[in-house]
N, C-alpha and C positions, 0 to 999 in steps of 0.2 A: 622306332622304341626311341634311340639318344635320344631323340627332335622331343619324344613324351613330357621324358623325366626334364630334359631344361626347362617346360612349359610347366612342368608341377610342380618343382624344386624356383620358378621365378610367380611363379602366380601362389606358391606357400610364404613364397618371402614379404611377396606383396603386403600380401594376409594378414603377417606379424605387423610389419611395418602398417599399416595403418588402422589396424585393433589395438594397436600399445596405447593403453591413456598414464594417465599420471597416478603411481601407489596409492592407496585408499589413506595412509599416514606421511603422506605429502599435507606439509599446509595448501592451504584452500589459497586460491586468487586473490579473493574476497575480502570486503574489510565486517571485522564489525565492531571500528570503533563510532562512537557517539553511544548516546540516550535512548534508552529499550526500559517499556515499560507493559508491566501487566493490569489489570482488576483485578488477575483471582484474589482468591480468597483460601490458601492453605497453609493447615499446620501452625494456627497463630498468625501468621503472616497477609498482609494485606497491602494492594499502593504499589506493589514492588516497582521500583526501578535497580536498575544494571548501567554507570558511568566507564563507556569501554573503553579500552589503548587497548590499539591489536600492534605490537609489538612486530618485528623480524620473526620468519620460521610458523608467521601464526601463534605467537606466544601473543595473550587478552590479559589483562590485568585490571586494575581502576578500581572499584569499590561497590557495594548493594546499599539500600536505602529499601525499608518498606514501614508501615504502620503496624504492631506489634501489640499481640490481647494475649496477656497471660505471660504464664510461665513460659508455654509453649512457642510462645509470641517474642520470646527470653526479655520479659517485663519482670521485670519483684513482685506485683503485686496482682493477682488473681482478676479478672475481668477487668482490671486499669488499664487503655492504649496505653503505650508509650512508643519512643523512638529507636528502631531496631537497625542495626547498620554492622560493614564491616568489611574486609577488604574481599575483591573477590580476583582469579590465578584459573588458569585457561588454559586450553588449547583450540585452533581453529580449524580446521583439518578436512582435504578432499572429502574424506567415510562423515566425517562427525561433529560436534561441537560438545566440548567439553570445556564446562567449565564450574569451578568451585566455589561458593557464597560462602566461604569462611563463615561457622558458624552457626548457618540455616542450612547450608545442604547442600547436592552438584545435580546442576539444570545439564544433562544430556538432550541434545536432539540436533536440528539443520535448520539453515537456513534456507523456507521451505519459501518464499518471496524473496525479493529485496529489499523487504520490510519487514520481516515477518521471519519469529527463530518459532517452531513450535517440536515439542520436548514433555520430558518428565521433572519433577523435582524430586529429586529423594532424599529423604535424611536420614540420621547418620541408624533410628533408629527400623532404617532402611522400608520402611513405610515410601510411597512413591503416590504423586500424579498427576495426567498429564494439565501442562501448561503455554499460554503463550506467552511471547514479550513481539510490543511492533518501535520500532522507530521512532522513536520522537526527535529524536536534534545528533547534531555532530559535537 
């Protein structure tokens, strides 16, 4: 009986050690540094581009640009295109990526492939739509 208990304890300990992975809130080991573009046309914004710098602990920062159309795209005249832009800040975590495109909305998603970010763009009103960004430069 003592041998059986020792065996079960060893097996349990081994399972715990093997099964442990990183916490979902830990910084991801992958880097998002570079230029990411999307051809989506969402909420008055098109030709979106994010230029991201990744700092230690998964913090990302940088800027975003897009072609805006009308007030929804941050343009002063309805129906007239303009250059929309702003800063970005966020986190690259094991479980997900969260990036605030200041003045435009928030991207929440994942690195679905080494060069592809997939997720949703959520705007201030709470509306959202799916979006894909592809890394086009370092």
